[in-house]
KOLVEXNU-703174 format. One line per 4 residues: number of its first residue (from 1); their letters; for each residue x, z, y of N, C-alpha, C. Coordinates in steps of 0.05 Angstrom, whole numbers. Each point is the difference from the previous one (the first is absolute). Example, Ala and Ser with C-alpha at 12.3 -4.5 7.8 and 13.67 -1.06 7.14 Angstrom:
<nodes>
1 = AS = 264:156:-114:-18:0:24:18:0:24 ~ -7:-14:21:16:1:24:-15:14:22
</nodes>
This chain:
<nodes>
1 = XXXX = 88:-306:-247:6:2:28:-24:-10:16 ~ -4:12:24:-21:-10:17:9:-26:13 ~ -18:-14:12:5:-28:8:24:-3:18 ~ 2:16:21:21:-4:20:28:5:-13
5 = XXXX = 2:21:-17:25:5:-13:7:-23:-20 ~ -21:-9:-14:4:-22:-19:10:-25:13 ~ -10:-7:23:8:-24:14:30:2:8 ~ 9:23:9:28:3:7:18:-1:-25
9 = XXXX = -9:13:-21:16:0:-25:2:-28:-12 ~ -22:-15:1:1:-27:-11:20:-17:16 ~ 1:4:26:19:-15:17:29:8:-7 ~ 5:26:-4:27:9:-7:8:-11:-27
13 = XXXX = -17:1:-20:6:-9:-27:7:-30:1 ~ -14:-16:16:6:-28:3:29:-5:8 ~ 11:19:15:27:-2:11:22:11:-19 ~ -9:10:-23:19:11:-19:4:30:3
17 = XXXX = -16:13:16:2:29:3:-15:13:-23 ~ 14:19:-13:-13:14:-22:-16:24:11 ~ -23:5:-11:-17:22:10:-9:18:-23 ~ 6:25:3:-7:20:-21:-19:20:11
21 = XXXX = -21:7:-15:-19:20:8:11:28:-7 ~ 5:16:20:10:27:-4:-23:21:-2 ~ -21:-4:16:-23:18:0:-24:-16:9 ~ -16:-8:-20:-24:-17:7:-20:15:16
25 = XXXX = -3:26:-3:-20:15:14:4:0:30 ~ 25:2:8:6:0:29:10:-27:10 ~ -1:-20:-18:8:-27:7:30:-2:8 ~ 17:14:-15:29:0:5:14:-20:-18
29 = XXXX = 14:-18:11:15:-21:-15:30:1:8 ~ 16:-11:-18:28:-3:6:6:-30:-2 ~ 9:-12:22:6:-28:1:31:-4:1 ~ 11:-19:-16:29:-4:-1:6:-30:2
33 = XXXX = 20:-6:17:11:-27:1:30:3:3 ~ 14:-9:-22:29:3:-1:7:30:6 ~ 15:6:21:7:28:5:-18:14:19 ~ -21:-13:9:-19:11:19:-24:12:-14
37 = XXXX = -5:26:6:-23:13:-12:-19:11:22 ~ -25:-1:-5:-20:10:19:-22:15:-14 ~ -7:24:10:-25:12:-9:-22:-13:16 ~ -22:-7:-13:-24:-10:13:-22:19:-6
41 = XXXX = -9:14:21:-23:18:-2:-23:-14:13 ~ -18:-11:-17:-20:-19:10:16:-24:10 ~ 0:-5:27:17:-21:11:22:12:18 ~ 1:26:1:20:13:16:28:-2:-13
45 = XXXX = 20:-6:16:27:-3:-10:20:12:20 ~ 26:-4:-4:20:12:17:0:-13:28 ~ -13:-23:3:0:-13:27:-21:12:18 ~ -17:17:-10:-21:13:16:8:29:6
49 = XXXX = 11:6:23:8:27:6:-24:19:0 ~ 3:23:-13:-22:19:-2:-11:9:27 ~ 17:9:19:-11:11:25:-18:-20:15 ~ 9:-25:3:-17:-19:15:-24:-8:-16
53 = XXXX = 3:-1:-26:-23:-6:-17:-21:22:3 ~ 8:24:0:-18:23:3:-13:-1:28 ~ 15:-5:20:-11:-1:27:-20:-23:4 ~ 4:-22:-15:-18:-23:2:-28:7:-10
57 = XXXX = -2:21:-16:-27:7:-10:-14:20:18 ~ 14:9:21:-11:19:20:-13:-17:22 ~ -27:-1:-1:-14:-18:19:4:8:29 ~ 2:26:5:4:10:28:27:-9:10
61 = XXXX = 21:4:-16:27:-8:7:2:-30:5 ~ -12:-15:-19:1:-29:2:-14:-9:26 ~ -23:11:6:-14:-8:24:16:6:25 ~ 14:23:1:17:7:22:23:-20:3
65 = XXXX = 12:-7:-22:22:-19:0:-9:-28:10 ~ -24:-8:-9:-10:-26:8:-6:0:30 ~ -11:22:11:-5:2:28:26:-1:16 ~ 21:13:-10:26:0:12:11:-29:1
69 = XXXX = -7:-15:-20:9:-28:-1:-18:-19:15 ~ -19:10:16:-18:-16:16:-17:-19:-18 ~ -8:10:-23:-17:-15:-18:-28:11:1 ~ -20:-17:-3:-28:9:2:-9:16:-24
73 = XXXX = -13:23:4:-11:16:-21:-28:8:9 ~ -17:9:-19:-27:8:8:1:24:19 ~ -18:1:20:-1:22:18:-10:25:-15 ~ 13:22:3:-8:24:-14:22:21:1
77 = XXXX = -4:22:-15:20:21:-2:-5:16:-25 ~ 18:19:-5:-3:16:-24:-8:28:6 ~ -13:13:-19:-9:27:2:6:15:-26 ~ -3:26:0:1:16:-25:-21:21:2
81 = XXXX = -2:17:-20:-21:19:-2:0:20:24 ~ 24:4:11:2:19:23:-10:-12:26 ~ 2:-26:3:-8:-13:25:-26:-14:-2 ~ -15:5:-21:-25:-16:-5:-21:5:21
85 = XXXX = 2:22:15:-21:6:20:0:-21:23 ~ 23:-14:3:1:-22:20:-6:-27:-12 ~ -4:-1:-26:-2:-25:-15:-24:-16:9 ~ -24:12:0:-24:-15:6:-2:-9:29
89 = XXXX = 11:16:18:0:-8:28:17:-25:3 ~ 23:0:-14:18:-24:2:-13:-24:-13 ~ -14:4:-23:-13:-22:-14:-21:-13:18 ~ -15:16:15:-20:-12:18:13:-15:23
93 = XXXX = 24:10:8:15:-14:21:8:-28:-10 ~ 9:-1:-25:9:-26:-12:-24:-19:-1 ~ -22:10:-9:-24:-17:-4:-1:-11:-28 ~ -24:-5:-10:-5:-9:-27:0:-31:-1
97 = XXXX = 6:-12:-23:6:12:-26:28:10:-2 ~ 4:19:-19:26:14:-3:10:-1:-28 ~ 26:5:-3:12:2:-26:13:28:-3 ~ -5:13:-22:12:27:-6:16:-2:-25
101 = XXXX = 25:9:1:17:-2:-24:21:22:0 ~ 9:8:-24:20:21:-3:28:-12:7 ~ 18:18:7:27:-10:8:15:-12:-24 ~ -5:11:-24:12:-11:-24:-21:-9:-19
105 = XXXX = 5:-23:-13:-19:-10:-20:4:-29:-5 ~ -13:-10:-21:3:-28:-7:-26:-10:-14 ~ -1:-26:-4:-23:-13:-13:-26:4:15 ~ 2:7:25:-25:4:16:-15:25:-6
109 = XXXX = 12:18:-16:-14:25:-7:-3:18:24 ~ -23:12:3:-6:19:22:2:-13:28 ~ -4:-26:1:-1:-14:25:-29:-8:6 ~ -9:8:24:-28:-5:8:0:-20:22
113 = XXXX = -12:-23:-4:0:-22:19:-29:-6:9 ~ -2:-9:25:-27:-7:10:-18:23:6 ~ 12:23:9:-16:23:7:-14:-5:26 ~ -27:1:0:-15:-9:23:-14:21:16
117 = XXXX = 2:25:-8:-14:21:15:15:27:-3 ~ -7:19:18:13:26:-1:-8:15:-26 ~ -25:-2:-8:-9:13:-24:15:-11:-25 ~ 3:-26:0:14:-13:-22:30:9:0
121 = XXXX = 11:2:23:28:9:2:3:29:-10 ~ -19:17:7:1:28:-9:-1:1:-31 ~ -17:-16:-12:-2:-1:-29:26:-10:-13 ~ 12:-20:12:25:-12:-10:22:20:2
125 = XXXX = 2:14:23:21:20:3:-2:23:-19 ~ -25:9:-5:-5:21:-19:9:-8:-28 ~ -7:-25:-7:8:-10:-26:30:-3:-3 ~ 13:-9:22:29:-4:-1:15:27:-3
129 = XXXX = -8:19:16:13:26:-1:-4:14:-27 ~ -23:-4:-12:-6:13:-26:16:-12:-23 ~ 9:-25:4:14:-14:-21:30:0:3 ~ 10:11:22:29:1:6:9:28:5
133 = XXXX = 26:4:-1:12:25:8:-5:4:30 ~ -5:25:8:-5:6:28:24:-5:18 ~ 23:-3:-13:25:-4:16:4:-29:7 ~ -15:-18:-12:4:-29:4:-14:-8:26
137 = XXXX = 15:-12:19:-12:-10:25:-16:-26:-6 ~ -17:-7:18:-15:-24:-3:-2:-15:27 ~ -7:-26:-1:-1:-16:23:-28:-10:5 ~ -7:-2:26:-25:-12:8:7:-23:18
141 = XXXX = -11:-24:-5:8:-24:15:-25:-17:6 ~ 1:-14:22:-21:-19:6:3:-24:-19 ~ -21:-8:-12:1:-22:-19:5:-27:14 ~ 19:-15:-11:7:-26:11:-17:-21:-15
145 = XXXX = -11:-18:15:-16:-22:-13:18:-24:-4 ~ 4:-7:-25:16:-23:-7:4:-2:-30 ~ 16:-19:-8:6:-5:-28:26:15:-7 ~ 2:9:-26:24:15:-8:18:-18:-17
149 = XXXX = 26:4:6:21:-16:-14:22:18:-9 ~ 13:-7:-22:25:13:-9:23:-20:5 ~ 19:9:16:24:-16:5:23:12:-15 ~ 13:-15:-17:24:9:-15:24:-12:14
153 = XXXX = 18:17:9:24:-10:15:25:13:-12 ~ 22:-16:-2:25:10:-10:21:0:23 ~ 21:15:-4:21:1:21:14:-26:4 ~ -1:-18:-19:12:-26:3:-20:-21:10
157 = XXXX = -24:9:9:-19:-17:14:-20:-15:-16 ~ -1:5:-26:-20:-13:-17:-27:14:3 ~ -21:-14:-2:-26:12:6:-23:-14:-16 ~ -21:16:-3:-25:-11:-12:-23:15:13
161 = XXXX = -22:-14:3:-24:12:13:-24:-4:-18 ~ -15:21:-5:-24:-2:-16:-24:12:15 ~ -22:-14:-2:-25:10:13:-15:17:-21 ~ -7:24:7:-15:17:-18:-29:2:10
165 = XXXX = -18:-9:-17:-29:0:7:-14:22:-16 ~ -14:18:14:-14:23:-14:-17:-10:-23 ~ -5:18:-19:-16:-6:-24:-27:-11:9 ~ -8:-22:-14:-25:-13:7:-10:-16:-24
169 = XXXX = -25:-9:1:-11:-17:-20:-13:-24:15 ~ -3:-22:-15:-13:-24:11:-26:-4:-15 ~ -22:-1:14:-26:-3:-12:-5:-26:-14 ~ -16:1:-21:-9:-24:-14:-30:-3:0
173 = XXXX = -14:18:15:-29:-2:2:-15:11:-24 ~ 15:10:-20:-13:10:-24:9:29:-7 ~ 26:5:2:10:26:-9:1:20:23 ~ -2:26:-8:1:21:19:29:5:9
177 = XXXX = 5:14:21:27:7:9:15:14:-22 ~ -13:19:-12:13:16:-22:9:-19:-22 ~ -17:-19:-8:6:-18:-22:22:-19:8 ~ -1:-10:25:21:-18:9:27:14:0
181 = XXXX = 0:25:8:26:16:0:10:4:-28 ~ -19:4:-18:8:4:-29:11:-26:-11 ~ -12:-22:6:10:-26:-10:28:-6:12 ~ 3:4:26:26:-5:13:21:19:-12
185 = XXXX = -6:25:-4:19:19:-11:9:-8:-28 ~ -18:-12:-16:7:-9:-27:21:-22:1 ~ 0:-16:21:19:-22:3:28:11:7 ~ 1:25:8:25:11:10:15:17:-20
189 = XXXX = -7:-2:-26:13:16:-20:29:-10:-6 ~ 4:-26:3:27:-11:-5:17:1:25 ~ 17:20:1:17:5:24:24:-18:1 ~ 4:-17:-20:23:-18:0:-4:-24:18
193 = XXXX = -25:-7:6:-5:-24:16:-3:6:30 ~ -15:22:6:-5:7:28:6:29:5 ~ 2:8:25:6:28:7:-25:17:1 ~ -23:-11:-7:-25:13:5:-6:23:-19
197 = XXXX = -14:20:11:-10:22:-16:-31:-2:0 ~ -13:13:-19:-29:1:0:-12:11:26 ~ -23:-10:7:-14:10:24:-10:28:-5 ~ 7:19:17:-8:28:-3:-28:4:13
201 = XXXX = -19:8:-16:-26:7:9:-2:31:1 ~ 1:11:23:0:29:3:-18:8:24 ~ 2:25:8:-17:10:22:6:-15:25 ~ 25:-7:4:8:-14:25:-14:-28:0
205 = XXXX = 1:-14:-22:-13:-26:-2:-30:2:5 ~ -12:20:-13:-29:3:2:-8:6:29 ~ 16:17:13:-6:7:28:4:-24:18 ~ 21:-15:-5:6:-24:16:-24:-20:-1
209 = XXXX = -11:-4:-24:-23:-17:-4:-24:10:15 ~ -4:26:-2:-23:13:14:1:-5:30 ~ 24:2:11:3:-4:29:-7:-29:8 ~ 3:-18:-20:-7:-28:6:-29:-7:-9
213 = XXXX = -15:21:-7:-28:-4:-8:-3:-11:-28 ~ 21:5:-17:0:-11:-27:4:22:-21 ~ -4:-7:-25:7:18:-22:9:-17:-24 ~ 9:13:-21:12:-14:-22:-20:-18:-15
217 = XXXX = -25:5:3:-20:-17:-13:-8:-25:15 ~ 9:-2:25:-7:-24:16:13:-25:-12 ~ -14:-22:3:9:-26:-10:8:-18:23 ~ 26:-4:5:9:-17:22:-7:-29:-4
221 = XXXX = -4:-14:22:-6:-29:-2:24:-15:-10 ~ -5:-25:-8:22:-17:-10:21:-3:22 ~ 25:7:-7:22:-3:19:3:23:20 ~ -19:19:-1:2:23:19:23:19:-8
225 = XXXX = 16:7:19:23:18:-5:-8:28:8 ~ 1:18:-19:-8:28:5:25:18:-4 ~ 8:13:21:22:19:-2:-9:27:-11 ~ 18:14:-14:-7:25:-12:15:24:12
229 = XXXX = 19:-5:18:14:21:14:17:-12:23 ~ 9:18:18:18:-9:21:28:-4:-10 ~ 9:18:-17:28:0:-9:7:-26:-15 ~ 24:-10:7:10:-24:-14:21:6:-21
233 = XXXX = -1:24:-11:19:8:-20:-5:-15:-26 ~ 21:-12:-11:-3:-15:-25:-10:17:-23 ~ 9:25:-1:-8:18:-22:-30:6:1 ~ -13:-5:22:-29:5:2:-16:-25:-3
237 = XXXX = 13:-22:-7:-15:-25:-5:3:-22:20 ~ 18:4:20:4:-22:20:13:-24:-13 ~ -2:-23:13:14:-24:-9:22:-7:19 ~ 18:-17:-8:21:-8:18:7:-29:-3
241 = XXXX = 9:-12:22:8:-28:1:25:-3:16 ~ 18:-17:-9:25:-5:14:-6:-17:25 ~ 9:9:23:-4:-14:25:27:-2:15 ~ 22:1:-15:27:-1:13:3:-24:19
245 = XXXX = -9:-23:-9:3:-24:17:-18:-1:24 ~ -20:18:0:-19:0:23:9:21:21 ~ 17:18:-7:8:22:18:17:-11:23 ~ -7:9:24:15:-8:24:27:13:-1
249 = XXXX = 21:-14:10:27:12:0:2:27:13 ~ -18:6:19:0:27:13:-7:22:-20 ~ -15:-6:-21:-6:19:-21:25:9:-14 ~ 17:-20:-6:25:5:-14:19:15:18
253 = XXXX = 1:-6:25:17:14:19:-8:29:2 ~ -26:6:0:-10:27:0:10:15:-25 ~ -2:-13:-23:9:12:-25:31:6:1 ~ 15:-18:11:29:4:2:6:24:18
257 = XXXX = -15:2:22:4:23:19:-7:26:-14 ~ -21:0:-16:-7:25:-14:22:8:-19 ~ 10:-19:-16:21:6:-19:25:12:13 ~ 7:-10:24:23:10:14:-3:29:9
261 = XXXX = -25:9:3:-6:27:9:6:21:-22 ~ 4:-9:-25:4:18:-23:26:-7:-13 ~ 22:10:11:27:-7:-10:3:7:-29 ~ 11:-18:-15:5:4:-28:-20:-13:-19
265 = XXXX = -24:-6:10:-19:-14:-17:7:-29:-3 ~ 3:-10:-24:7:-28:-5:-24:-19:2 ~ -24:12:-2:-25:-16:2:-22:20:4 ~ -23:-10:8:-24:17:1:-25:-17:1
269 = XXXX = -23:13:-5:-26:-13:2:-13:11:25 ~ -11:-18:16:-12:7:26:-30:-6:-1 ~ -17:20:4:-29:-4:1:-7:-5:29 ~ -8:-24:6:-6:-9:27:-28:-11:2
273 = XXXX = -14:8:21:-27:-11:5:2:-17:25 ~ -12:-23:-1:1:-18:23:-26:-15:2 ~ -6:-10:24:-24:-16:5:5:-29:-10 ~ 25:-8:0:6:-28:-9:29:-1:-9
277 = XXXX = 5:-3:-26:27:0:-11:16:-25:9 ~ -14:-21:7:13:-25:8:7:-2:29 ~ -9:20:16:4:-1:29:23:18:8 ~ 12:-5:24:21:18:10:-11:29:2
281 = XXXX = 15:19:-9:-10:27:0:7:14:26 ~ -21:12:12:4:16:24:-9:29:-5 ~ 7:18:17:-6:28:-5:-29:6:-3 ~ -17:-17:11:-29:4:-2:-13:-14:-24
285 = XXXX = 16:-16:-14:-11:-17:-22:7:9:-28 ~ 18:21:-2:8:10:-26:6:29:1 ~ 0:13:-23:10:27:-3:14:2:-27 ~ 20:18:-1:13:6:-26:-12:25:-10
289 = XXXX = -12:-1:-24:-14:23:-11:19:19:-13 ~ 19:-10:-17:20:17:-12:21:-18:-13 ~ 21:12:-12:20:-15:-14:3:12:-28 ~ 13:-16:-18:4:9:-27:29:-7:-8
293 = XXXX = 15:20:-8:28:-5:-8:2:-9:-29 ~ -21:2:-14:-1:-10:-28:-24:-18:-3 ~ 0:-23:14:-24:-17:1:-6:-14:-26 ~ -25:-7:-3:-9:-15:-23:13:-28:-1
297 = XXXX = 7:-8:-24:11:-27:-5:-22:-19:-8 ~ -20:11:-14:-21:-17:-12:-18:-13:21 ~ -3:13:24:-16:-12:21:10:-28:7 ~ 26:-4:-1:12:-25:9:6:-18:-24
301 = XXXX = 5:12:-23:7:-16:-24:-24:-10:-16 ~ -22:15:2:-24:-6:-15:-25:-1:18 ~ 1:-15:22:-24:-2:17:-22:-15:-13 ~ -25:4:10:-23:-15:-11:2:-29:10
305 = XXXX = 9:-4:24:3:-27:10:25:-1:18 ~ 9:-25:5:24:-3:15:25:-2:-18 ~ 22:-4:12:25:-3:-15:13:26:-8 ~ 5:5:-26:14:24:-8:28:1:12
309 = XXXX = 8:24:8:27:4:11:15:19:-18 ~ 24:-8:-9:15:16:-19:16:22:15 ~ -15:20:10:14:22:14:16:17:-19 ~ -6:0:-26:16:15:-19:29:-11:0
313 = XXXX = 3:-26:4:27:-12:0:15:10:25 ~ -14:4:22:13:10:24:10:29:-4 ~ -17:16:-13:8:28:-6:23:0:-20 ~ -1:-17:-20:21:-1:-20:27:-9:14
317 = XXXX = -2:-18:19:24:-9:14:14:24:14 ~ -17:18:10:11:23:15:11:22:-18 ~ -13:3:-23:9:21:-19:25:-10:-15 ~ -1:-24:-10:22:-12:-15:9:-26:13
321 = XXXX = 13:2:23:8:-25:14:18:-18:-17 ~ 15:11:-19:18:-16:-16:-15:-18:-19 ~ -27:3:-3:-15:-17:-17:-12:-24:14 ~ 4:-2:26:-12:-22:15:9:-27:-10
325 = XXXX = 26:-3:-6:10:-25:-11:-12:-6:-28 ~ -5:22:-15:-12:-3:-26:-28:-12:3 ~ -15:10:20:-27:-10:5:0:-29:8 ~ 19:-7:18:0:-27:10:10:-19:-21
</nodes>
């Protein structure tokens, strides 16, 4: 089982729930507790209604719902192949830097961040269209400057907040950036301790370094922090730290408001960017990037620093509420 599914299953087994693998390839399990049975597809169960779960992955729909709820989102709009002739004019109106992303997707794939010029935008759009179906719409947004956080919120008000820091290396004055990334990635092979993945060195990382006047052979000074991409996706090598106790109460209120906008969801993960997680949040100080109806558990349970939060227990409480007394 992959890490997130394993964390949930381990929590269920602790409570006396039996778990049987029905189809390992598609990650389908059967969980039983007394007379209660649940299919677990990854972490999806009967408490996650399919329609709202599907809608939560539609970035355009989510953005419209958030705006209806008077919540801050990045300025921008969506286009498709038919309306692309107006795309560049609108992009110039927004102003650079910009973010370009497809309406559907995950793990930060096909997301272009930090676009600084019209020529760069043209190249990114060409690359995006060539890699996706022509029927898929895409969004162009003004890039928000701030730190990115994942807020996990449940319908009964429990929450956890993790700071996601884009992939980076710390210089020692001796090793090259490439070697430092290789050394750091080697430490990330044991997924049982932390939620980290190896640092991805690809064309995006190379280009990011070039824009900063660097390359993979450069040797950073002792203690120098060198970022390798804009994206803070864990699968691309980002790190995460628990900051639940630092989050201002207004952050949690925002998360609760978002959850209420999607009837039927028992919990969700909220990707929020803010200038200061510890300060009161105002419409100019934060934006909600997107939501996730099947959020990562490992971000909160296996952070690199800070206090681990057992969010798997919260999910288990919702799927098998009759096991709560067993846990306690």
